[in-house]
C-alpha positions, 0 to 999 in steps of 0.5 A, spaced: 427 507 468 424 501 465 427 493 466 433 494 463 438 490 468 439 484 471 443 482 477 448 476 477 445 472 483 451 467 483 452 469 491 446 466 493 449 459 492 456 461 496 458 461 503 457 468 507 463 472 507 463 480 507 463 480 499 456 476 499 453 480 505 455 486 501 451 483 495 445 481 499 444 488 502 445 491 496 440 487 492 435 488 498 436 496 498 435 495 490 429 492 491 426 497 496 428 503 491 425 499 485 419 498 489 418 505 492 419 507 484 414 502 481 420 499 477 422 492 476 429 488 475 431 481 475 436 477 479 439 470 475 441 465 480 444 458 479 439 452 480 438 451 487 441 457 490 438 460 496 432 465 495 431 472 497 424 475 498 424 481 493 417 484 491 420 488 485 426 484 483 424 477 479 428 471 481 430 466 475 434 460 477 436 456 471 442 453 468 445 446 469 452 448 471 455 451 478 460 456 480 465 459 475 462 455 469 455 457 470 457 464 471 462 464 465 458 460 460 450 460 462 449 467 465 451 471 459 446 466 455 440 467 460 441 475 460 443 478 454 442 485 457 446 489 462 448 486 468 450 488 475 455 483 478 457 485 486 462 479 488 469 480 484 467 476 478 463 476 472 462 473 465 469 475 462 466 475 454 460 480 456 462 488 455 455 491 457 456 490 465 458 493 471 463 489 476 464 491 483 471 488 485 472 489 492 479 489 493 486 488 490 488 483 495 490 477 490 496 482 488 497 486 495 497 480 499 497 474 495 500 469 501 493 469 504 490 465 498 491 459 494 495 458 488 488 456 484 484 462 487 490 467 485 491 465 478 483 465 477 483 472 479 489 475 477 487 472 470 480 474 470 480 481 473 484 484 468 480 482 463 474 484 466 477 491 467 478 492 460 471 489 457 466 492 462 462 498 462 464 500 469 468 497 475 466 499 482 469 498 488 468 499 496 473 505 498 477 510 495 483 506 498 481 500 494 480 504 488 487 506 488 490 499 489 486 497 483 488 502 479 495 500 481 494 493 479 489 493 473 488 497 467 484 502 470 484 509 473 482 510 480 478 516 478 474 512 473 472 507 478 465 508 482 466 508 489 460 505 492 461 503 500 458 498 505 452 500 509 451 499 516 443 498 517 443 490 517 447 491 524 441 494 527 437 488 525 441 483 529 438 481 536 442 480 542 437 477 546 436 471 540 444 469 541 444 462 542 452 460 543 455 467 545 452 467 552 454 460 554 461 461 551 463 467 555 460 464 561 465 458 560 471 462 561 475 461 568 472 468 570 466 470 566 466 477 568 473 478 566 473 484 560 475 482 553 477 485 547 473 482 541 476 480 534 473 476 528 477 470 526 480 468 519 485 464 516 487 469 511 494 472 513 493 479 512 488 479 517 494 479 522 490 476 528 497 473 530 498 480 533 493 479 538 496 473 540 503 476 541 500 481 545 495 477 549 500 476 555 500 483 556 493 484 556 492 478 561 497 483 565 491 488 564 486 483 566 483 482 559 481 476 555 482 476 547 475 473 544 476 471 537 469 469 533 469 466 527 475 462 523 475 456 526 481 453 531 486 453 525 488 460 525 493 459 530 499 454 531 498 450 538 504 453 541 502 460 540 495 458 544 500 455 549 503 462 551 496 465 551 492 462 556 487 468 556 485 467 548 478 464 547 476 461 540 469 461 539 469 459 532 463 461 528 457 465 531 451 467 528 449 475 527 445 475 533 451 472 537 456 477 534 451 483 536 451 480 543 459 480 543 460 487 540 455 490 546 459 487 551 466 487 549 471 493 551 473 494 544 473 491 537 480 489 535 481 490 527 489 489 526 489 487 518 494 489 514 489 490 508 482 491 507 478 493 501 473 496 506 473 493 513 465 492 514 466 489 522 468 496 523 462 499 521 458 493 524 461 495 531 460 502 531 452 500 529 452 496 536 456 501 540 462 498 540 469 502 541 474 500 535 481 499 535 483 499 528 489 498 523 491 505 520 493 501 513 489 501 507 481 503 507 481 502 515 482 510 516 477 512 511 472 508 514 474 509 521 475 517 520 476 520 527 471 515 531 477 509 532 484 509 535 488 507 530 495 503 530 500 500 525 499 493 524 506 492 525 507 496 532 504 491 538 506 496 543 501 501 540 496 496 540 497 495 548 497 502 549 490 504 546 487 498 549 490 500 556 487 507 555 480 504 553 480 499 559 482 505 564 477 510 561 469 509 561 469 516 558 474 514 552 469 508 551 463 512 551 466 518 546 468 513 541 462 509 541 458 516 540 463 518 534 462 511 531 455 512 531 456 519 528 460 516 522 454 511 520 450 516 516 456 516 511 455 509 509 448 507 507 446 501 503 440 505 501 445 510 498 450 505 495 444 502 491 442 508 489 449 509 486 448 502 482 441 504 479 445 510 476 450 506 473 445 501 471 442 506 467 448 510 465 455 506 466 459 512 466 455 516 471 459 520 476 457 521 483 461 526 488 466 522 492 465 523 500 470 528 503 476 524 505 477 524 513 483 528 516 488 522 517 494 524 521 500 523 516 506 518 517 512 521 520 517 522 514 524 524 514 527 527 507 534 526 507 539 529 502 546 527 501 551 532 498 558 534 497 561 540 493 555 543 491 552 548 496 548 552 491 545 546 488 543 543 494 540 550 497 536 551 491 533 544 491 532 543 499 528 550 499 524 548 493 522 542 497 520 545 503 516 551 500 512 546 495 511 539 498 503 539 499 505 534 505 511 537 509 516 532 511 517 532 519 524 533 518 529 535 513 536 532 513 542 534 509 548 530 510 555 533 508 562 532 509 563 539 511 558 544 513 560 549 508 557 543 503 550 545 506 550 552 503 545 557 505 541 551 509 546 552 515 543 555 521 535 554 518 531 551 524 527 547 519 533 543 516 538 539 520 545 539 517 550 533 519 557 532 517 560 525 517 565 520 513 565 521 505 561 517 500 554 517 498 553 510 502 556 513 508 553 520 508 546 516 507 548 512 513 549 518 517 542 520 516 539 514 518 543 514 525 540 521 526 533 520 524 528 523 529 524 518 534 517 516 531 520 517 523 516 512 519 518 513 512 525 516 510 525 519 503 532 520 499 533 525 494 539 527 490 541 534 491 540 536 484 533 533 484 526 537 483 520 534 486 513 535 484 509 538 490 505 531 491 511 527 491 511 526 499 504 525 499 503 520 494 509 516 497 505 516 504 499 514 501 502 508 497 505 506 504 499 507 508 494 503 502 499 497 501 502 495 507 507 490 504 510 495 500 517 497 503 521 501 497 518 506 493 520 510 487 517 515 482 517 517 475 523 521 472 520 526 467 527 528 465 534 526 467 540 530 465 545 525 467 546 523 460 546 530 457 549 537 459 544 537 465 538 541 466 537 548 469 533 549 475 528 553 472 527 548 467 526 543 472 521 547 476 517 548 469 517 541 468 514 538 474 509 544 475 505 541 468 507 534 468 505 530 461 500 524 462 504 517 463 502 511 459 503 507 465 501 507 472 505 502 476 511 498 475 513 492 480 518 489 482 522 495 481 529 497 484 528 504 487 532 510 483 536 513 488 535 520 486 528 519 489 526 513 493 523 512 500 523 506 504 518 504 510 523 505 516 521 499 520 523 494 514 530 497 514 531 495 521 539 495 522 540 494 514 545 500 512 548 502 505 554 498 503 560 503 505 565 499 500 561 501 494 564 508 495 562 511 488 556 510 482 550 511 486 545 507 482 548 501 484 549 503 491 541 504 491 540 497 487 544 493 492 541 496 498 534 495 495 536 488 493 538 486 500 531 489 503 527 485 498 531 479 501 528 480 507 521 480 504 516 486 501 515 489 495 519 494 491 515 499 486 515 505 482 509 509 481 508 514 475 504 519 480 510 521 484 514 525 479 520 529 479 526 532 475 533 529 476 537 535 473 544 532 472 548 537 475 555 536 473 559 540 478 562 536 483 562 529 479 567 524 479 572 523 474 572 518 469 577 513 471 573 512 478 567 512 475 569 507 470 572 502 475 566 502 479 562 500 473 566 494 473 568 492 480 561 494 483 557 489 479 561 483 480 562 485 488 554 485 488 554 478 484 558 475 490 554 478 495 547 476 492 544 483 490 545 482 483 544 476 478 549 473 473 544 476 467 544 483 470 551 483 471 553 481 464 548 486 461 551 491 465 558 490 464 556 489 456 552 496 456 557 500 459 564 498 456 561 498 449 558 505 450 565 507 453 569 504 447 564 506 442 564 513 444 571 514 446 573 517 439 568 522 439 566 523 447 561 528 449 564 534 452 560 533 459 562 525 460 569 523 460 569 517 456 576 516 455 577 516 463 571 511 464 574 506 459 581 507 462 577 505 469 574 499 466 580 496 464 583 498 471 577 494 474 578 488 469 585 488 471 584 488 478 579 482 478 583 478 474 588 479 479 583 476 484 582 483 487 575 485 489 575 492 492 570 497 490 573 502 495 579 502 491 575 507 486 576 513 491 583 512 491 585 512 483 588 518 481 585 521 475 588 524 468 586 529 463 581 535 463 576 532 468 581 531 473 
């Protein structure tokens, strides 16, 4: 390979964060590889940028501008050839370039960044994704996140992770501040856990302050290095006398701290990679880490993992480490065993391959075996025992990620058909109505359930539906509700036979979209993070018209905070079986009263209600002259008129729909 590429050296003019550390180490490893091969490359930086000793890489410092202006305007002029960009941004008008985007945090954790930063990145990165020759990132989890928010496929993103070798160069004997700061504690010999501070909210360091009193009872301090004193409010620290803020420290100081800490605590909600985990492992420090986003991928089986929303789990993990020297030694050894998987030299080789051929493919490392979240699958059914038996048996047989529990919620045990008596299905009975039946299931979820998935009794799920939902909830901690892509929906037609539904999910067509957000879950296939649901329940006054019951529940959940999404990777077919469905009058009544009731609750907007009423009434009126044989259009129209009459009388009672006496052949 001849000198055919240059490196964007803007990072040499920026403060050191994890992204700049990545760039410096990749460039140093590139230089070593080029030097060994007798080859050369170029690094182009703004005038006045820091210098790096690079025998095989020529450095050019030029330009009158700085920051984004230099990168967007002057850099393309200074280097017309192929460009390697390692720090999230690049010249937007340049096509012949490789760009490393480290994470999707501006989309998944926007509250951690200022408005200007968010706007710039959300504008720039989609353009780079479309124009660049290749996008790279630092973990498989980050690749999946980027594919959800940028016009990219995860399989097309090159994964070139952080390395560990730089941490071996740190010298704790040269530590200047850390020894004195530790000695200044009331009890200088008191064990401590170490965290790395940052004001970004997704770092979740508030969890450590929350559990600090419990750690004090265990005789432990919490030492937070970096980030400054503005991370926590004064009142937080007043209740955590065992928390010590050291401020920014050098790498040598960090090595000193890591080699003396009981563990590194890393409770982030999301990370593109989580480099401090690898640095702790290199220095022999045990790790307790969040189980979200990239962290399980980096940790493998070499750390104790816990949900960033579960303080009790963090206390128990730290208690176990404090009480067992053997466990600490075991985790330290496992950590060192993972280091060869993450090497700057290997990552630099990957970039050299891309510089030579941007479409080059590298074999992805084997994904570590990570315990799956505990999932409960819930199916509410009534009057369709044969249908629910077929769909639940299909779910049990074919899902690649087996649910920990399957709950069938009925009115009468006979509704469960052939599922009665099976040891892998829990059959519950309770009050009638979809909302009430789902609430019955929520009240009987097994302890430890993390995700609850609701399926209609006539929904046939692709084998990876639950696995996709579980991976999405793990990747993105701010997601609270999830729904998938319905390949075919028989609700608006005569229905779809089971054999045809199975054929469709076995060979699904490609989708022209991958991710929609926000999106209210569609009740035939939806999943929720149980900790987000809390005490929220489906509104049992909405006795009919399941889609609006789902929408009401999701809107109430969204008001508590969190994201509602639709993924094209979770696939299924809604058969739309007609047996056991409601008569037209009841359905039509709900079409009018339910949305107005939800408007009063605040779970539908005026615009949504107006659109909903117009579409349903016009459809029922227009088709009542020649109705479909499988839809009671005239009954629905009568129900619409009854609903309007009740609203005009001031009667807002959605539950009245269940008491209406239907007429005609659909009775």
